[in-house]
C-alpha positions as CSV (number, residue, x, y, z in Angstrom):
1,I,26.4,-12.4,84.9
2,W,24.4,-15.2,83.2
3,L,25.9,-17.9,85.3
4,D,25.3,-16.0,88.5
5,T,21.7,-15.4,87.4
6,L,21.2,-19.1,86.6
7,D,22.7,-20.1,90.0
8,L,20.5,-17.7,91.9
9,G,17.4,-18.8,90.0
10,S,18.1,-22.5,90.5
11,R,18.6,-22.0,94.2
12,L,15.5,-19.8,94.5
13,F,13.2,-22.3,92.7
14,G,15.0,-25.4,94.0
15,L,16.1,-26.6,90.5
16,S,19.4,-28.0,89.4
17,S,21.6,-25.7,87.3
18,Q,21.2,-28.1,84.4
19,A,17.4,-27.8,84.5
20,A,17.6,-24.0,84.6
21,L,19.9,-24.0,81.5
22,W,17.4,-26.2,79.6
23,I,14.6,-23.8,80.5
24,V,16.6,-20.8,79.3
25,L,17.4,-22.6,76.0
26,A,13.8,-23.5,75.5
27,L,12.7,-19.9,76.1
28,I,15.3,-18.7,73.6
29,I,14.1,-21.1,71.0
30,L,10.5,-20.1,71.7
31,H,11.4,-16.4,71.4
32,L,13.2,-17.0,68.0
33,S,10.3,-19.1,66.7
34,V,7.7,-16.5,67.6
35,G,9.8,-13.7,66.1
36,A,10.3,-15.6,62.9
37,L,6.6,-16.3,62.6
38,G,5.7,-12.7,63.3
39,G,8.3,-11.5,60.7
40,W,6.9,-13.9,58.1
41,L,3.3,-12.8,58.7
42,A,4.3,-9.2,58.5
43,W,6.1,-9.7,55.2
44,S,3.1,-11.6,53.9
45,L,0.7,-8.9,55.0
46,G,2.9,-6.2,53.5
47,H,2.9,-8.1,50.2
48,L,-0.9,-8.4,50.2
49,V,-1.3,-4.6,51.0
50,S,1.1,-3.8,48.2
51,L,-0.9,-5.9,45.7
52,R,-4.1,-4.3,46.8
53,L,-2.7,-0.8,46.4
54,G,-1.8,-1.5,42.8
55,G,1.7,-2.8,43.2
56,H,3.1,-5.7,41.1
57,S,3.8,-9.1,42.4
58,P,7.6,-9.9,42.6
59,E,6.8,-13.3,41.2
60,A,5.3,-11.8,38.0
61,V,8.4,-9.8,37.2
């Protein structure tokens, strides 16, 4: 299914299949990077909220 989608997209936009593959890989890397950054920020925010609500810092234990 992926190869058919890449072929259809490359024909539709006039790109080579190799270029379409690089674009898909770049989008996957971007998606993973944004997800990792969002997860790290959420973890950090949760830690700050825990401290503000009277929790203990894991580093202090």
